[in-house]
Every structure is written in structure tokens, then in C-alpha cells.
Phi, psi and omega in degrees: 000146183261168171248129183247146174252115182251128181245149176176199179212161175218156181284130172240185178305311188261032183107180175300131172265115178280153183216157175220121184225134173264139187227123174276129185201160181278334180206174185293320175306317178292320179309307178304311179307313183297317181289324169304313186289314188294318180291320179301316189278323185281325187243009180054046179252149174274159179304325189286338181276350191250126176254115172266118180267323184208145173230121183236145182272000000 
């Protein structure tokens, strides 16, 4: 499995919060899904509230 760096943003109390997260996944699509899952559970966000701008290997 490769390590992917996922960058994006999500809404927070004081405006959009930028994030950069490293995820181990077999491909870019799975890396995106893991970020949606992690941020959804940690920050109680829906997928439509999370904006992924870049996925890099």
C-alpha cells in the first residue's frame, strides 16, 4: 500500500479549516474515502461538507 497526502477543507466555527492528512491506501479513491470516513466520524461532518482539493502520492 502507498501513502497518499490528502489536502482540503471543511467548515469550522471561525471559517473554513484547511487540512492535510497522510493516509495509507491501495489507490487514490480509497484514500479519499478514508478521509471522508475519518473526518465524518471525528468532526461529525457529512461528505458534502468536506472539500478535497488534492490527492498526491
